[in-house]
DRENPA-3360 file (N, C-alpha, C; in nm, 2 decimals, always signed):
BEGIN
1 = MKPNMHPV = +0.09/-0.12/-0.01/-0.01/+0.01/+0.00/+0.08/+0.14/+0.01 ~ +0.04/+0.21/-0.07/+0.12/+0.37/-0.08/+0.06/+0.44/+0.07 ~ +0.18/+0.48/+0.12/+0.16/+0.57/+0.25/+0.09/+0.69/+0.20 ~ +0.02/+0.73/+0.31/-0.07/+0.88/+0.32/-0.19/+0.88/+0.20 ~ -0.20/+0.77/+0.18/-0.32/+0.75/+0.05/-0.47/+0.74/+0.13 ~ -0.49/+0.66/+0.20/-0.60/+0.64/+0.27/-0.63/+0.72/+0.38 ~ -0.77/+0.73/+0.39/-0.83/+0.83/+0.48/-0.82/+0.80/+0.63 ~ -0.82/+0.85/+0.74/-0.77/+0.83/+0.88/-0.91/+0.72/+0.92;
9 = YETITARC = -0.89/+0.63/+1.00/-1.01/+0.56/+1.06/-1.03/+0.58/+1.21 ~ -1.13/+0.65/+1.24/-1.12/+0.69/+1.38/-1.23/+0.67/+1.47 ~ -1.22/+0.66/+1.59/-1.36/+0.64/+1.66/-1.42/+0.78/+1.66 ~ -1.56/+0.76/+1.65/-1.66/+0.88/+1.66/-1.79/+0.85/+1.73 ~ -1.86/+0.93/+1.75/-1.95/+0.92/+1.85/-2.08/+0.95/+1.76 ~ -2.19/+0.85/+1.75/-2.33/+0.84/+1.66/-2.42/+0.88/+1.75 ~ -2.52/+0.96/+1.71/-2.64/+1.00/+1.79/-2.78/+0.97/+1.71 ~ -2.85/+0.88/+1.78/-2.99/+0.83/+1.73/-3.09/+0.96/+1.78;
17 = QCGNTFET = -3.20/+0.93/+1.69/-3.29/+1.04/+1.69/-3.35/+1.02/+1.83 ~ -3.34/+0.87/+1.88/-3.44/+0.85/+2.01/-3.33/+0.90/+2.11 ~ -3.20/+0.97/+2.10/-3.11/+1.03/+2.21/-3.02/+0.93/+2.23 ~ -3.04/+0.77/+2.23/-2.92/+0.69/+2.23/-2.77/+0.76/+2.15 ~ -2.66/+0.76/+2.22/-2.54/+0.78/+2.17/-2.45/+0.63/+2.17 ~ -2.37/+0.62/+2.08/-2.28/+0.51/+2.10/-2.17/+0.55/+1.99 ~ -2.06/+0.48/+2.05/-1.92/+0.51/+1.94/-1.89/+0.40/+1.87 ~ -1.85/+0.43/+1.72/-1.84/+0.33/+1.62/-1.72/+0.41/+1.55;
25 = RSTAAKGL = -1.66/+0.34/+1.46/-1.56/+0.37/+1.38/-1.56/+0.39/+1.25 ~ -1.51/+0.50/+1.21/-1.54/+0.54/+1.05/-1.45/+0.64/+1.00 ~ -1.44/+0.68/+0.88/-1.33/+0.79/+0.83/-1.42/+0.92/+0.82 ~ -1.53/+0.95/+0.87/-1.59/+1.09/+0.90/-1.53/+1.14/+1.00 ~ -1.51/+1.27/+0.98/-1.43/+1.34/+1.10/-1.51/+1.40/+1.22 ~ -1.64/+1.40/+1.18/-1.74/+1.46/+1.27/-1.82/+1.34/+1.32 ~ -1.93/+1.39/+1.41/-2.00/+1.27/+1.47/-2.09/+1.26/+1.36 ~ -2.17/+1.13/+1.39/-2.28/+1.09/+1.28/-2.41/+1.08/+1.35;
33 = SVEVCAVC = -2.50/+1.12/+1.26/-2.65/+1.11/+1.31/-2.72/+1.01/+1.24 ~ -2.81/+0.92/+1.31/-2.86/+0.81/+1.24/-3.02/+0.81/+1.29 ~ -3.11/+0.75/+1.22/-3.24/+0.77/+1.23/-3.29/+0.66/+1.35 ~ -3.23/+0.53/+1.33/-3.28/+0.44/+1.41/-3.14/+0.35/+1.45 ~ -3.14/+0.30/+1.58/-3.06/+0.25/+1.63/-3.09/+0.09/+1.67 ~ -3.02/+0.01/+1.73/-3.03/-0.10/+1.80/-3.14/-0.07/+1.92 ~ -3.14/+0.01/+1.98/-3.23/+0.04/+2.10/-3.37/+0.08/+2.05 ~ -3.39/+0.13/+1.96/-3.52/+0.17/+1.89/-3.58/+0.10/+1.79;
41 = HPYFTGKQ = -3.50/+0.02/+1.72/-3.53/-0.04/+1.61/-3.62/-0.14/+1.62 ~ -3.77/-0.15/+1.54/-3.84/-0.25/+1.57/-3.80/-0.40/+1.57 ~ -3.70/-0.43/+1.50/-3.66/-0.58/+1.49/-3.60/-0.60/+1.61 ~ -3.52/-0.53/+1.68/-3.44/-0.57/+1.81/-3.55/-0.55/+1.93 ~ -3.64/-0.45/+1.93/-3.72/-0.43/+2.05/-3.84/-0.52/+2.05 ~ -3.87/-0.56/+1.93/-4.01/-0.65/+1.93/-4.13/-0.55/+1.95 ~ -4.14/-0.43/+1.92/-4.25/-0.33/+1.92/-4.25/-0.26/+1.79 ~ -4.37/-0.27/+1.73/-4.41/-0.21/+1.60/-4.43/-0.06/+1.64;
49 = RLMDTAGR = -4.38/+0.03/+1.57/-4.43/+0.18/+1.60/-4.47/+0.23/+1.48 ~ -4.59/+0.26/+1.48/-4.67/+0.32/+1.37/-4.68/+0.45/+1.37 ~ -4.61/+0.51/+1.24/-4.60/+0.67/+1.24/-4.71/+0.70/+1.17 ~ -4.82/+0.75/+1.21/-4.92/+0.81/+1.13/-4.89/+0.99/+1.10 ~ -4.87/+1.01/+0.96/-4.85/+1.15/+0.96/-4.95/+1.20/+0.87 ~ -5.02/+1.31/+0.92/-5.12/+1.37/+0.89/-5.23/+1.28/+0.87 ~ -5.25/+1.17/+0.93/-5.37/+1.12/+0.93/-5.39/+1.01/+0.82 ~ -5.30/+0.98/+0.72/-5.26/+0.89/+0.63/-5.33/+0.75/+0.64;
57 = IDRFRRKY = -5.28/+0.70/+0.79/-5.35/+0.57/+0.80/-5.49/+0.58/+0.81 ~ -5.57/+0.67/+0.89/-5.70/+0.66/+0.88/-5.78/+0.70/+0.77 ~ -5.71/+0.78/+0.68/-5.75/+0.79/+0.52/-5.74/+0.67/+0.45 ~ -5.65/+0.58/+0.47/-5.64/+0.46/+0.39/-5.75/+0.35/+0.44 ~ -5.78/+0.36/+0.57/-5.88/+0.27/+0.63/-6.01/+0.30/+0.59 ~ -6.04/+0.45/+0.58/-6.16/+0.49/+0.55/-6.18/+0.46/+0.39 ~ -6.09/+0.46/+0.31/-6.11/+0.47/+0.14/-6.13/+0.30/+0.15 ~ -6.06/+0.22/+0.18/-6.08/+0.09/+0.18/-6.17/+0.00/+0.28;
65 = ATEPAAKT = -6.22/+0.08/+0.37/-6.32/+0.04/+0.43/-6.44/-0.07/+0.39 ~ -6.48/-0.17/+0.41/-6.61/-0.26/+0.37/-6.73/-0.18/+0.37 ~ -6.79/-0.15/+0.26/-6.94/-0.07/+0.26/-7.02/-0.16/+0.22 ~ -7.16/-0.13/+0.27/-7.25/-0.21/+0.19/-7.26/-0.19/+0.05 ~ -7.33/-0.30/-0.03/-7.35/-0.28/-0.17/-7.46/-0.18/-0.21 ~ -7.47/-0.11/-0.30/-7.56/+0.00/-0.34/-7.68/-0.06/-0.39 ~ -7.79/-0.01/-0.36/-7.91/-0.07/-0.39/-7.93/-0.05/-0.55 ~ -8.01/-0.12/-0.61/-8.01/-0.12/-0.76/-8.17/-0.08/-0.81;
% end
């Protein structure tokens, strides 16, 4: 390998949106911001977190709810 060619691989602090912080290694000089981590991810916690933005789920349920057949 050529010297001084590769970036420095350092320990950095990563911060999740849930507030959890952990140390990892990266070539990024600054801290890292992530959306989900092992503490809040549904796969690891076993809890499903349903994000209802602007009532989209309610709108979907109303749209595809079973309705009685129309009279002829």
